[in-house]
Backbone of each chain as ProteinMPNN parsed JSONL, in Angstrom:
{"seq_chain_A": "MLDGDLVDTAFTTAQLAELERTLMRTGELTGAHFSAYVGKLPARRDSALSIHRQLEDPDMSVLVAVDPESRVVEVVTGGMVRDHLDDQSCRLACLTMTSRFAIGDIAAGIRDGIIVLGDHARSLRVLHTDLPD", "coords_chain_A": {"N_chain_A": [[89.981, 80.931, 96.628], [91.499, 80.907, 99.525], [94.001, 78.897, 100.478], [93.881, 77.974, 103.648], [93.448, 80.117, 105.737], [94.815, 81.577, 107.966], [97.355, 81.592, 107.504], [101.314, 82.388, 108.493], [101.747, 85.01, 106.651], [103.692, 86.662, 104.189], [102.062, 88.567, 102.654], [99.498, 91.245, 102.885], [95.974, 91.58, 104.122], [94.755, 92.872, 101.804], [96.481, 92.307, 99.636], [96.341, 89.847, 99.491], [93.403, 89.406, 98.63], [93.482, 90.682, 96.532], [95.111, 89.299, 94.692], [93.748, 86.89, 94.694], [91.408, 87.97, 93.885], [91.896, 88.632, 91.196], [93.311, 86.267, 90.102], [90.706, 84.232, 90.082], [89.305, 86.276, 88.14], [90.42, 86.196, 85.913], [90.501, 83.923, 85.49], [87.625, 83.387, 84.855], [87.595, 84.617, 82.653], [89.229, 82.991, 80.418], [88.515, 80.429, 81.031], [90.431, 78.519, 81.829], [91.752, 77.582, 84.582], [93.405, 79.222, 87.184], [96.169, 79.685, 89.466], [98.35, 80.619, 92.391], [101.552, 79.828, 94.086], [103.182, 80.871, 96.598], [106.078, 80.078, 98.173], [108.371, 77.502, 99.298], [110.531, 75.896, 96.826], [111.718, 73.041, 96.223], [112.865, 71.564, 94.461], [112.509, 73.056, 91.982], [111.649, 73.109, 89.111], [109.872, 70.852, 89.253], [108.831, 70.469, 91.733], [107.054, 72.753, 91.295], [105.446, 71.107, 89.428], [104.701, 68.987, 90.695], [103.091, 69.754, 92.691], [101.018, 71.189, 91.178], [99.988, 69.429, 89.798], [98.534, 68.194, 91.534], [96.005, 70.283, 91.634], [92.933, 71.169, 91.403], [91.71, 70.298, 88.52], [93.858, 69.646, 86.562], [94.639, 69.228, 83.847], [93.244, 71.571, 83.17], [94.534, 74.206, 84.278], [96.595, 76.42, 85.613], [99.539, 77.025, 86.91], [101.357, 79.521, 88.869], [104.257, 79.822, 90.608], [106.157, 80.373, 92.734], [109.655, 80.912, 94.376], [110.307, 83.056, 96.781], [112.522, 83.206, 98.375], [114.83, 81.356, 96.942], [114.797, 82.618, 94.471], [113.177, 82.189, 92.315], [111.134, 81.223, 89.663], [108.319, 79.385, 88.427], [106.444, 78.65, 85.734], [103.525, 76.872, 85.524], [101.575, 75.02, 82.98], [99.119, 73.301, 82.205], [97.827, 70.065, 79.94], [96.048, 70.871, 78.529], [95.136, 73.585, 78.574], [97.923, 74.211, 77.561], [97.603, 74.429, 74.514], [96.201, 76.831, 74.152], [97.743, 78.91, 75.315], [101.074, 79.282, 74.958], [104.52, 78.304, 75.487], [105.737, 80.528, 74.868], [104.193, 83.012, 75.372], [104.382, 82.556, 78.698], [106.883, 82.421, 79.029], [107.208, 85.281, 78.762], [105.607, 86.509, 80.641], [106.759, 85.453, 82.78], [108.869, 87.305, 82.631], [107.77, 89.651, 83.08], [106.835, 89.256, 85.738], [109.551, 89.032, 87.275], [110.839, 91.449, 86.949], [109.353, 93.027, 88.772], [109.89, 91.324, 91.04], [112.56, 91.714, 91.276], [112.734, 94.077, 92.569], [111.509, 93.444, 95.157], [108.631, 93.081, 95.35], [106.493, 91.016, 95.636], [103.777, 90.585, 95.535], [102.826, 91.966, 93.601], [104.184, 91.412, 91.799], [103.526, 88.83, 90.754], [100.342, 89.55, 90.399], [100.855, 90.97, 88.104], [102.145, 89.176, 86.291], [99.902, 87.564, 86.271], [97.998, 89.187, 84.839], [99.227, 89.07, 82.323], [99.256, 86.665, 81.441], [96.711, 85.968, 81.319], [95.756, 88.054, 79.068], [97.23, 87.322, 77.037], [96.316, 84.457, 77.083], [93.773, 85.111, 76.548], [93.809, 86.02, 74.332], [94.196, 84.253, 72.464], [91.326, 83.239, 71.907], [90.137, 85.2, 70.842], [88.695, 84.534, 67.785], [87.036, 86.069, 65.78], [88.709, 87.93, 64.564], [90.282, 87.328, 63.527], [91.573, 87.375, 59.882], [90.458, 86.17, 56.98], [91.483, 83.858, 54.503]], "CA_chain_A": [[90.03, 80.457, 97.704], [92.579, 80.764, 100.3], [94.427, 77.756, 101.265], [94.923, 78.311, 105.122], [93.761, 81.8, 105.706], [95.752, 82.201, 109.141], [99.05, 80.873, 107.823], [101.824, 83.16, 108.634], [102.051, 85.336, 105.161], [104.458, 87.966, 103.61], [101.229, 89.222, 102.198], [98.652, 91.974, 103.792], [94.945, 90.982, 103.575], [94.301, 93.403, 100.766], [97.3, 91.798, 98.848], [95.887, 88.498, 98.818], [92.398, 89.649, 98.337], [93.662, 91.439, 95.251], [95.518, 87.793, 93.776], [92.465, 86.276, 94.364], [90.703, 88.301, 92.759], [93.102, 88.571, 89.479], [93.472, 84.821, 89.474], [89.339, 84.403, 89.493], [88.598, 87.187, 86.817], [91.536, 85.482, 84.725], [90.284, 82.353, 85.242], [86.572, 83.573, 84.43], [87.927, 85.133, 81.136], [89.75, 82.305, 79.791], [88.464, 79.029, 81.068], [91.008, 77.993, 82.674], [91.947, 77.713, 86.37], [94.543, 80.084, 87.555], [96.009, 79.9, 90.89], [99.764, 80.745, 92.841], [101.788, 79.181, 94.917], [104.494, 80.757, 96.754], [106.685, 78.99, 99.271], [109.964, 76.556, 99.055], [110.276, 74.838, 95.897], [113.463, 72.743, 96.012], [113.143, 70.656, 93.023], [112.16, 73.971, 91.343], [110.353, 72.768, 88.274], [109.506, 68.847, 89.849], [108.224, 70.819, 92.504], [105.86, 73.274, 90.745], [104.936, 70.029, 88.808], [104.354, 67.862, 91.387], [101.941, 71.164, 93.033], [100.054, 71.696, 89.851], [98.944, 67.783, 89.553], [97.5, 68.467, 93.073], [95.332, 71.242, 91.852], [91.374, 70.028, 90.639], [91.781, 69.658, 87.192], [95.539, 70.223, 86.47], [94.861, 69.794, 82.665], [93.005, 73.264, 82.848], [94.768, 74.779, 85.004], [98.013, 77.195, 85.351], [100.226, 77.9, 88.133], [102.876, 80.212, 89.278], [105.078, 79.375, 91.798], [107.212, 81.528, 93.273], [110.24, 80.578, 95.725], [111.334, 84.047, 97.151], [114.052, 82.624, 98.929], [115.71, 81.209, 95.685], [114.867, 83.543, 93.303], [112.717, 81.163, 91.5], [109.875, 81.614, 89.429], [107.711, 78.688, 87.259], [104.903, 78.754, 84.908], [103.541, 75.452, 84.348], [100.436, 75.172, 82.061], [98.254, 71.779, 82.065], [98.169, 69.429, 78.767], [94.727, 71.348, 77.47], [95.456, 74.8, 78.756], [98.867, 74.495, 76.926], [96.931, 74.896, 73.331], [95.595, 78.311, 74.521], [98.338, 79.681, 76.22], [101.96, 78.741, 74.52], [105.251, 78.518, 76.146], [106.648, 81.657, 74.559], [104.05, 83.629, 76.288], [104.698, 82.172, 79.904], [108.073, 83.247, 79.289], [106.958, 87.01, 78.635], [104.702, 86.912, 81.755], [107.879, 85.7, 83.813], [109.947, 88.45, 82.746], [107.115, 90.636, 83.663], [107.181, 89.011, 87.479], [110.86, 89.014, 88.039], [111.354, 92.562, 86.863], [108.817, 93.373, 90.149], [110.376, 90.426, 92.122], [113.759, 92.298, 91.769], [112.618, 95.131, 93.424], [111.071, 92.769, 96.356], [107.101, 93.514, 95.357], [106.261, 89.64, 95.158], [102.213, 90.139, 95.558], [102.274, 92.946, 92.448], [104.489, 90.76, 90.366], [102.603, 87.766, 90.645], [99.426, 90.158, 89.769], [101.335, 91.371, 86.675], [102.057, 87.885, 85.548], [98.731, 86.654, 85.625], [97.372, 89.141, 83.472], [99.858, 89.03, 81.198], [98.895, 85.302, 81.169], [95.156, 85.97, 80.493], [95.647, 88.684, 78.364], [97.707, 85.831, 76.091], [95.277, 83.085, 76.441], [92.452, 85.549, 75.837], [93.793, 86.866, 72.877], [94.031, 83.145, 71.057], [90.366, 82.815, 71.715], [89.385, 85.806, 69.987], [88.988, 84.547, 66.297], [86.132, 86.849, 64.905], [89.499, 89.411, 64.576], [91.274, 86.581, 62.303], [91.31, 87.312, 58.673], [90.064, 85.272, 56.013], [92.58, 83.33, 53.342]], "C_chain_A": [[91.541, 80.389, 98.709], [93.205, 79.538, 100.956], [95.309, 78.284, 102.706], [94.883, 79.617, 105.617], [94.494, 81.923, 107.174], [97.215, 81.649, 109.369], [99.642, 82.272, 108.006], [102.25, 83.277, 107.478], [102.69, 86.429, 105.416], [103.463, 89.081, 102.77], [99.962, 90.193, 102.662], [97.359, 90.976, 102.958], [94.587, 91.442, 102.383], [95.148, 92.666, 99.472], [96.986, 91.14, 98.038], [94.329, 88.627, 98.564], [92.246, 89.726, 96.941], [94.239, 90.014, 94.227], [94.553, 87.117, 93.483], [91.78, 86.636, 93.152], [91.022, 88.25, 91.374], [92.821, 87.03, 89.037], [91.562, 84.394, 89.245], [88.943, 84.633, 88.371], [89.401, 86.413, 85.918], [91.155, 84.1, 84.33], [88.742, 82.164, 84.674], [86.566, 83.913, 82.865], [88.509, 83.95, 80.205], [89.188, 80.989, 79.787], [89.101, 78.383, 81.829], [91.33, 78.311, 84.172], [93.203, 78.187, 86.425], [95.006, 79.793, 89.05], [97.912, 79.805, 90.807], [99.755, 79.989, 93.952], [103.271, 80.018, 95.157], [105.021, 80.348, 98.063], [108.136, 78.466, 98.416], [109.506, 75.584, 97.768], [111.483, 74.205, 95.333], [114.043, 72.032, 95.371], [112.703, 71.511, 91.896], [111.409, 73.361, 90.253], [109.694, 71.442, 88.774], [108.534, 69.618, 90.589], [107.07, 71.593, 92.238], [105.243, 72.043, 89.634], [104.149, 69.24, 89.779], [102.993, 68.727, 91.97], [100.478, 71.234, 91.829], [99.018, 70.32, 89.56], [98.376, 67.472, 90.537], [96.269, 69.359, 93.027], [94.191, 70.163, 91.375], [91.406, 69.703, 89.555], [93.253, 70.15, 86.428], [95.741, 70.422, 84.782], [94.38, 71.127, 82.02], [93.458, 74.169, 83.479], [96.099, 75.11, 84.788], [98.225, 77.564, 86.973], [101.309, 78.559, 87.808], [103.129, 80.376, 90.293], [105.781, 80.245, 91.761], [108.256, 80.677, 94.504], [111.01, 82.096, 96.15], [112.873, 83.616, 97.359], [115.085, 82.239, 97.716], [116.312, 81.584, 94.684], [114.375, 83.193, 92.332], [111.016, 81.373, 91.033], [109.189, 80.451, 88.221], [106.258, 78.994, 86.865], [104.516, 77.305, 84.337], [101.316, 75.517, 83.743], [99.83, 73.582, 82.212], [98.341, 71.976, 80.91], [97.046, 70.468, 77.869], [94.989, 73.136, 77.169], [96.817, 75.198, 77.679], [98.716, 74.784, 75.207], [96.911, 76.599, 72.911], [96.61, 79.296, 74.695], [100.023, 79.108, 75.867], [103.145, 79.418, 75.409], [105.976, 80.229, 76.465], [105.966, 82.969, 75.567], [103.934, 83.785, 77.874], [106.028, 82.818, 79.878], [107.753, 84.862, 79.362], [106.361, 87.3, 80.132], [105.903, 86.637, 83.135], [108.903, 86.687, 83.714], [109.426, 89.86, 83.561], [107.391, 90.723, 85.238], [108.642, 89.445, 87.627], [111.68, 90.25, 88.001], [110.388, 93.345, 88.133], [109.427, 92.543, 91.054], [111.941, 91.272, 92.199], [113.924, 93.467, 92.768], [111.479, 94.548, 94.998], [109.373, 92.735, 96.226], [107.037, 92.4, 94.439], [104.863, 89.779, 94.527], [102.069, 91.017, 93.978], [102.768, 92.243, 91.416], [103.605, 89.354, 89.757], [101.023, 88.426, 89.899], [99.444, 90.435, 88.478], [101.333, 90.152, 85.659], [100.826, 87.466, 84.713], [97.834, 87.264, 84.717], [97.631, 89.142, 82.351], [99.835, 87.523, 80.581], [97.366, 85.363, 80.609], [95.213, 86.895, 79.431], [95.721, 87.436, 76.998], [96.796, 84.825, 75.476], [94.246, 83.631, 76.298], [92.363, 85.249, 74.641], [93.92, 85.615, 71.887], [92.66, 82.57, 70.747], [89.503, 84.077, 70.652], [89.146, 85.837, 68.358], [88.116, 85.368, 65.342], [87.364, 88.229, 64.178], [90.626, 88.471, 63.191], [90.858, 86.979, 60.581], [91.177, 86.519, 57.821], [91.507, 85.039, 54.99], [92.99, 84.395, 52.039]], "O_chain_A": [[92.522, 79.732, 98.361], [92.798, 79.25, 102.081], [96.449, 78.693, 102.926], [95.89, 80.26, 105.911], [94.729, 83.131, 107.203], [97.923, 81.384, 110.341], [98.942, 83.266, 107.81], [102.911, 82.399, 106.923], [102.541, 87.135, 106.413], [103.87, 90.156, 102.33], [99.081, 89.359, 102.87], [97.394, 90.205, 101.998], [94.053, 90.602, 101.658], [94.557, 92.465, 98.411], [97.014, 91.176, 96.808], [93.949, 87.53, 98.155], [91.387, 89.196, 96.236], [93.745, 89.815, 93.117], [94.309, 86.7, 92.351], [91.586, 86.118, 92.053], [90.267, 87.775, 90.526], [92.294, 86.645, 87.993], [91.217, 84.282, 88.069], [88.405, 83.841, 87.597], [88.745, 85.928, 84.996], [91.367, 83.411, 83.332], [88.444, 81.106, 84.12], [85.718, 83.549, 82.05], [88.13, 84.064, 79.04], [89.261, 80.325, 78.753], [88.526, 77.609, 82.594], [91.055, 79.381, 84.715], [94.101, 77.648, 85.779], [94.09, 79.664, 89.861], [98.626, 79.327, 89.925], [98.824, 79.562, 94.634], [104.228, 79.981, 94.383], [104.253, 80.318, 99.024], [108.698, 78.859, 97.394], [108.546, 74.819, 97.682], [112.128, 74.575, 94.352], [115.236, 71.73, 95.395], [112.482, 70.938, 90.829], [110.277, 73.045, 90.618], [108.587, 71.318, 88.25], [107.369, 69.533, 90.201], [106.037, 71.274, 92.826], [104.325, 72.509, 88.959], [102.984, 68.91, 89.559], [101.881, 68.304, 91.654], [99.257, 71.312, 91.961], [97.831, 70.227, 89.249], [97.663, 66.469, 90.55], [95.502, 69.39, 93.99], [94.288, 68.969, 91.091], [91.068, 68.528, 89.411], [93.336, 71.176, 85.754], [96.508, 71.242, 84.277], [94.739, 71.673, 80.976], [92.823, 75.216, 83.36], [96.818, 74.454, 84.035], [97.522, 78.084, 87.839], [102.062, 78.384, 86.85], [102.418, 81.021, 91.064], [106.047, 80.91, 90.76], [107.764, 79.956, 95.371], [112.195, 82.26, 95.86], [113.92, 83.698, 96.717], [116.131, 82.881, 97.618], [117.386, 81.367, 94.122], [114.823, 83.639, 91.275], [110.033, 81.589, 91.742], [109.56, 80.654, 87.065], [105.29, 79.427, 87.489], [104.877, 76.728, 83.312], [100.28, 75.989, 84.212], [100.728, 72.752, 82.357], [98.655, 73.04, 80.375], [97.246, 70.761, 76.69], [95.027, 73.757, 76.107], [96.819, 76.263, 77.062], [99.66, 75.325, 74.632], [97.324, 77.277, 71.97], [96.436, 80.444, 74.287], [100.317, 78.29, 76.739], [103.074, 80.53, 75.933], [106.423, 80.832, 77.441], [106.638, 83.714, 76.28], [103.512, 84.824, 78.381], [106.276, 83.722, 80.677], [108.283, 85.505, 80.268], [106.696, 88.331, 80.716], [105.97, 87.319, 84.158], [109.72, 86.888, 84.613], [110.022, 90.701, 84.235], [107.886, 91.648, 85.881], [108.753, 90.477, 88.289], [112.748, 90.407, 88.593], [110.86, 94.441, 88.437], [109.559, 93.114, 92.137], [112.412, 91.403, 93.329], [114.866, 93.741, 93.511], [110.836, 95.342, 95.685], [108.834, 92.266, 97.228], [107.27, 92.375, 93.231], [104.592, 89.342, 93.409], [101.163, 90.646, 93.233], [102.224, 92.222, 90.312], [103.218, 89.064, 88.625], [100.575, 87.828, 88.921], [98.489, 90.286, 87.716], [100.752, 90.091, 84.575], [100.598, 87.194, 83.534], [97.075, 86.643, 83.972], [96.842, 89.187, 81.407], [100.293, 87.232, 79.476], [96.995, 84.826, 79.566], [94.498, 86.445, 78.535], [94.845, 86.903, 76.316], [96.527, 84.447, 74.336], [93.38, 82.871, 75.864], [91.534, 84.631, 73.972], [93.79, 85.79, 70.675], [92.466, 81.761, 69.839], [88.532, 83.87, 69.926], [89.331, 86.857, 67.693], [88.424, 85.377, 64.15], [87.0, 89.19, 63.499], [91.385, 88.903, 62.323], [89.698, 86.777, 60.222], [92.182, 85.809, 57.852], [92.373, 85.893, 54.799], [93.79, 84.034, 51.176]]}, "seq_chain_B": "MNPSGLQLLLLLVGIPAAVVLVIVLATLAPGWTRAGRYRPGEPWNYEPIIINGKAGTDVKAAISVTSAGEFSEGRDLTIAKEGGASARW", "coords_chain_B": {"N_chain_B": [[94.439, 138.278, 131.105], [97.618, 137.317, 132.17], [99.672, 135.278, 130.63], [101.682, 132.857, 132.69], [105.52, 132.295, 132.316], [105.867, 129.352, 132.413], [103.609, 128.57, 131.728], [103.584, 130.1, 128.771], [105.918, 128.719, 127.57], [104.802, 126.199, 127.189], [102.454, 126.805, 125.045], [104.095, 127.892, 123.041], [106.001, 125.78, 122.524], [105.187, 123.518, 122.98], [102.796, 122.841, 122.331], [103.168, 122.829, 119.251], [104.787, 120.817, 118.926], [102.988, 119.109, 119.73], [101.59, 118.786, 117.445], [103.421, 118.19, 115.979], [104.063, 115.392, 116.254], [101.854, 114.115, 116.266], [101.29, 114.054, 113.093], [103.906, 112.63, 112.557], [103.301, 110.131, 114.047], [100.885, 109.2, 112.168], [102.155, 109.128, 109.994], [104.129, 107.114, 110.192], [102.662, 105.093, 110.929], [100.84, 103.101, 109.738], [102.638, 101.567, 108.591], [104.013, 100.395, 110.617], [101.993, 98.449, 111.676], [101.728, 97.087, 108.465], [102.403, 94.01, 107.373], [105.199, 92.664, 107.166], [107.799, 94.172, 104.702], [109.165, 92.267, 101.91], [112.656, 91.849, 101.314], [114.978, 91.761, 98.188], [116.394, 88.905, 98.535], [116.882, 87.998, 101.009], [116.191, 85.66, 103.765], [112.822, 83.677, 103.892], [110.897, 83.398, 105.811], [108.316, 82.257, 105.677], [105.294, 80.175, 105.892], [104.472, 78.19, 103.341], [102.155, 78.654, 100.664], [99.178, 78.45, 98.968], [97.376, 80.163, 96.444], [93.787, 80.385, 95.623], [93.546, 78.355, 94.99], [92.644, 74.741, 95.085], [90.474, 73.679, 98.116], [92.601, 72.029, 100.443], [95.192, 71.485, 99.273], [97.692, 69.364, 99.383], [99.902, 70.803, 99.848], [102.683, 70.808, 101.243], [103.365, 68.058, 101.266], [103.696, 67.594, 98.887], [105.745, 68.902, 97.737], [108.029, 67.835, 99.549], [107.62, 64.925, 98.263], [109.169, 65.709, 95.762], [111.325, 66.762, 96.502], [112.31, 64.726, 98.164], [113.652, 62.81, 95.775], [111.853, 61.679, 94.369], [109.129, 60.629, 92.532], [105.649, 62.429, 92.227], [102.93, 60.91, 93.023], [103.308, 58.497, 91.735], [104.119, 59.132, 89.359], [106.176, 59.809, 86.634], [107.612, 62.575, 86.644], [109.376, 63.713, 84.422], [108.123, 63.145, 81.924], [106.858, 65.127, 81.221], [103.941, 66.222, 80.218], [102.935, 69.08, 80.537], [102.983, 72.827, 79.998], [104.793, 75.863, 79.825], [106.912, 78.121, 81.651], [110.004, 78.787, 82.966], [112.105, 81.131, 85.199], [114.738, 83.183, 86.892], [115.479, 85.623, 89.18]], "CA_chain_B": [[95.314, 137.128, 132.171], [98.695, 137.393, 131.271], [100.513, 133.562, 130.889], [103.325, 132.774, 133.223], [106.264, 131.582, 131.562], [105.722, 127.597, 132.253], [102.626, 128.831, 129.852], [104.075, 130.558, 127.595], [106.151, 127.778, 126.998], [104.015, 125.239, 126.7], [101.719, 127.489, 124.387], [104.764, 128.193, 121.793], [106.712, 124.796, 122.271], [104.283, 122.127, 123.481], [101.534, 122.925, 121.133], [103.797, 122.683, 117.467], [105.23, 119.98, 119.685], [102.41, 117.574, 119.481], [101.434, 118.419, 116.347], [104.302, 117.344, 114.788], [103.882, 114.383, 117.034], [100.294, 113.527, 115.571], [101.718, 113.744, 112.095], [104.984, 111.631, 112.624], [102.671, 108.897, 114.036], [100.184, 109.121, 111.593], [102.928, 108.72, 108.232], [104.993, 105.666, 110.661], [102.36, 103.657, 111.931], [100.878, 102.184, 109.002], [103.667, 100.627, 108.085], [103.941, 98.939, 111.685], [100.632, 97.264, 111.276], [101.678, 96.549, 107.649], [103.071, 92.54, 107.274], [107.258, 93.14, 107.302], [107.675, 94.279, 103.185], [110.325, 91.438, 101.644], [113.776, 92.1, 100.531], [115.588, 90.581, 97.763], [117.748, 88.291, 99.099], [116.315, 88.105, 102.567], [114.959, 84.311, 104.057], [111.771, 83.419, 103.251], [110.475, 82.249, 106.483], [106.806, 82.519, 105.799], [104.505, 79.081, 105.951], [104.31, 78.046, 101.954], [100.575, 79.488, 100.509], [98.448, 78.374, 97.644], [96.024, 81.267, 96.397], [93.016, 80.118, 94.165], [93.99, 76.236, 94.8], [91.886, 73.528, 95.922], [91.068, 73.666, 98.943], [93.273, 71.133, 101.082], [95.32, 71.116, 98.632], [98.51, 69.035, 100.431], [101.625, 71.523, 99.312], [104.312, 70.362, 101.913], [103.417, 66.876, 101.158], [103.672, 67.533, 96.728], [107.062, 69.636, 98.067], [108.558, 66.901, 100.255], [107.94, 64.137, 97.582], [109.867, 65.81, 94.902], [112.659, 66.581, 97.267], [113.296, 63.087, 98.064], [114.003, 62.954, 94.435], [110.592, 60.346, 94.122], [107.676, 61.153, 91.61], [104.572, 62.888, 92.676], [101.559, 59.932, 92.972], [103.826, 58.161, 90.722], [103.565, 59.909, 87.597], [106.959, 60.651, 86.118], [107.388, 64.336, 86.131], [110.342, 63.771, 83.273], [107.952, 63.059, 80.883], [105.662, 65.842, 81.767], [102.793, 66.947, 79.225], [102.643, 70.219, 81.027], [104.18, 73.806, 79.483], [105.213, 76.799, 80.666], [108.245, 78.629, 82.004], [111.396, 79.155, 84.237], [112.98, 82.223, 85.452], [115.256, 83.234, 87.883], [116.042, 86.76, 89.252]], "C_chain_B": [[96.6, 137.021, 131.233], [99.164, 136.071, 131.478], [101.416, 133.919, 131.532], [104.288, 132.631, 132.093], [106.264, 130.213, 131.369], [104.355, 127.946, 130.673], [102.587, 128.824, 129.029], [104.514, 129.475, 126.715], [105.595, 127.03, 126.816], [102.796, 125.6, 125.768], [102.916, 127.315, 123.084], [105.376, 126.919, 121.108], [105.854, 123.415, 122.104], [103.094, 121.949, 122.418], [102.371, 122.357, 119.686], [104.071, 121.275, 118.039], [104.655, 118.649, 119.258], [101.495, 117.788, 118.353], [102.113, 117.662, 115.193], [104.269, 115.803, 115.215], [102.91, 113.499, 116.449], [100.631, 113.269, 114.229], [102.86, 112.687, 111.578], [104.149, 110.013, 112.766], [101.701, 108.414, 112.735], [101.096, 108.677, 110.447], [103.653, 107.44, 108.97], [104.034, 104.683, 110.99], [101.39, 102.651, 111.053], [101.797, 101.239, 108.534], [103.988, 99.497, 109.343], [102.886, 97.803, 111.962], [100.899, 96.302, 110.016], [102.743, 95.004, 107.954], [104.443, 93.098, 106.734], [107.467, 92.678, 105.131], [109.148, 92.698, 102.555], [110.984, 91.849, 100.33], [114.625, 91.099, 99.944], [116.542, 89.807, 98.248], [117.617, 87.489, 100.772], [115.982, 86.486, 102.627], [113.746, 84.714, 103.701], [110.863, 82.471, 104.463], [108.854, 82.55, 106.964], [106.096, 80.675, 105.42], [104.099, 79.466, 103.782], [102.321, 78.686, 101.857], [100.298, 78.854, 98.928], [96.945, 79.295, 97.826], [95.05, 80.643, 95.453], [93.064, 78.832, 94.359], [92.518, 75.725, 95.801], [91.864, 73.445, 97.271], [91.572, 72.431, 100.256], [94.654, 70.397, 100.175], [96.915, 70.699, 99.601], [100.299, 69.459, 99.887], [102.832, 71.208, 99.858], [104.183, 68.829, 101.384], [103.837, 66.793, 99.299], [105.415, 67.813, 96.938], [108.177, 67.844, 98.595], [108.631, 65.551, 99.427], [108.654, 64.202, 96.537], [111.196, 66.442, 95.88], [113.529, 65.646, 97.458], [113.536, 62.591, 96.263], [112.779, 61.559, 93.642], [109.775, 61.697, 93.275], [106.329, 61.653, 92.573], [103.534, 61.791, 91.795], [102.288, 59.341, 91.898], [104.132, 57.697, 89.468], [105.339, 59.986, 87.518], [106.798, 61.663, 85.767], [108.719, 64.57, 84.838], [109.701, 64.016, 82.284], [106.613, 64.086, 80.993], [104.915, 66.159, 80.141], [102.703, 68.614, 79.505], [103.736, 71.498, 80.533], [104.589, 74.901, 80.518], [106.467, 77.544, 80.886], [108.841, 78.958, 82.922], [111.768, 80.379, 84.015], [113.673, 82.217, 86.942], [115.418, 84.967, 88.061], [117.133, 87.323, 89.925]], "O_chain_B": [[96.665, 136.754, 130.033], [99.051, 135.667, 132.635], [102.049, 134.956, 131.33], [103.885, 132.84, 130.949], [106.615, 129.77, 130.275], [104.266, 127.72, 129.467], [101.971, 128.084, 128.262], [104.02, 129.163, 125.632], [105.805, 126.835, 125.619], [102.003, 124.666, 125.651], [102.586, 126.584, 122.151], [105.433, 126.712, 119.896], [105.941, 122.535, 121.247], [102.696, 120.919, 121.875], [101.945, 121.317, 119.184], [103.401, 120.429, 117.447], [105.162, 117.639, 118.769], [100.573, 116.979, 118.248], [101.803, 117.004, 114.2], [104.493, 115.001, 114.308], [103.12, 112.316, 116.182], [100.303, 112.123, 113.919], [102.806, 112.058, 110.522], [104.255, 109.057, 111.997], [101.811, 107.252, 112.345], [100.669, 107.671, 109.881], [103.787, 106.531, 108.15], [104.382, 103.545, 111.308], [101.135, 101.534, 111.504], [101.483, 100.126, 108.111], [104.153, 98.281, 109.239], [103.006, 96.641, 112.35], [100.578, 95.114, 110.065], [103.717, 95.046, 108.706], [104.522, 93.974, 105.873], [107.358, 91.625, 104.504], [110.049, 92.509, 103.372], [110.607, 92.074, 99.18], [115.021, 90.06, 100.472], [117.669, 90.295, 98.326], [118.274, 86.611, 101.332], [115.523, 85.986, 101.6], [113.494, 85.838, 103.268], [110.338, 81.37, 104.299], [108.359, 82.893, 108.037], [106.688, 80.076, 104.521], [103.687, 80.468, 103.198], [101.558, 79.001, 102.77], [101.094, 78.835, 97.989], [96.006, 79.288, 98.622], [95.538, 80.338, 94.365], [92.361, 78.182, 93.584], [91.804, 76.16, 96.704], [92.918, 73.188, 97.854], [90.657, 72.034, 100.977], [95.057, 69.239, 100.287], [97.321, 71.527, 100.417], [101.328, 68.818, 99.672], [103.894, 71.263, 99.237], [105.287, 68.425, 101.02], [104.247, 65.772, 98.747], [106.249, 67.082, 96.405], [108.808, 67.077, 97.868], [109.613, 64.867, 99.713], [109.0, 63.128, 96.045], [112.235, 66.251, 95.249], [114.728, 65.509, 97.218], [113.373, 61.373, 96.187], [112.963, 60.812, 92.681], [109.775, 62.927, 93.317], [106.159, 61.108, 93.664], [103.331, 61.724, 90.583], [101.824, 59.741, 90.831], [104.309, 56.659, 88.83], [105.814, 60.288, 88.613], [106.076, 61.983, 84.823], [108.887, 65.716, 84.421], [110.134, 64.872, 81.513], [105.466, 63.671, 80.825], [105.565, 66.276, 79.102], [102.378, 69.334, 78.561], [104.958, 71.373, 80.597], [104.674, 74.785, 81.741], [107.174, 77.451, 79.883], [108.241, 79.489, 83.856], [111.821, 80.839, 82.874], [113.332, 81.516, 87.896], [115.478, 85.603, 87.009], [117.415, 88.509, 89.76]]}, "name": "protein", "num_of_chains": 2, "seq": "MLDGDLVDTAFTTAQLAELERTLMRTGELTGAHFSAYVGKLPARRDSALSIHRQLEDPDMSVLVAVDPESRVVEVVTGGMVRDHLDDQSCRLACLTMTSRFAIGDIAAGIRDGIIVLGDHARSLRVLHTDLPDMNPSGLQLLLLLVGIPAAVVLVIVLATLAPGWTRAGRYRPGEPWNYEPIIINGKAGTDVKAAISVTSAGEFSEGRDLTIAKEGGASARW"}
C-alpha cells in the first residue's frame, strides 16, 4: 500500500508498483513485513528507528530507509526479525543498495537491497538442508 | 506529370526531414513524461514516501520528533533492541 498516492515523488508509477510488489513478495516468503521509506532522515538512525516503530508490528518488520540528499541508508530489523536476519546480512544489503544509489538509481537500489534481505532471511528458515551432527 | 521545383524540394527534403523528426520525437518523448531522474548530490525536493507501510503512518511527525532531539512515543531510542545496518554513499 502506498501511503499517499498523490505525493510528488521521484519515482514512476511502474517503479513504485515494482517496489511494492517486491516488498510484499519478500514479506510473504519470509513471514516478516517489509517497508521502504524515502525522504529526509535528519537524525539518521534515530529517525529510521522512529519510523520503524510506527509500523504496524515493529517487532516483525524490516524498514529500509533512504535519504538521497544526505546519502544515507538505514536498515532497521525488528526484535523478532533480528533472529532470522542478522546485521551482517543487512550490511550486505546496504552494500548492494549503495552501489546502485551511487549512480542515481534509488528505486532499483532499494529493490535489490530488499531481494538480498529476503534471500538471507529465507535461507535461515530452510532447516531441511542442515546436516545432522 | 513533372513535379515543379518546389514540389521536388518537398519530396526530396521535406519527407526525409519529417521521418527524422518522427524518429527523434519517438526517442525523446518518453523522457519528457518520465519523472526526473535523481543524480547523486542533487537536493531531494520530494515528499517523504513510505512504501508498503501502514496506511496513515505519520512519517513527518516521526521525523520531527527525532530531529528535535526527543524520543518517539517516550521510548528511548538509545536502548534500541532493533538490529540492522547503516551505510553512506
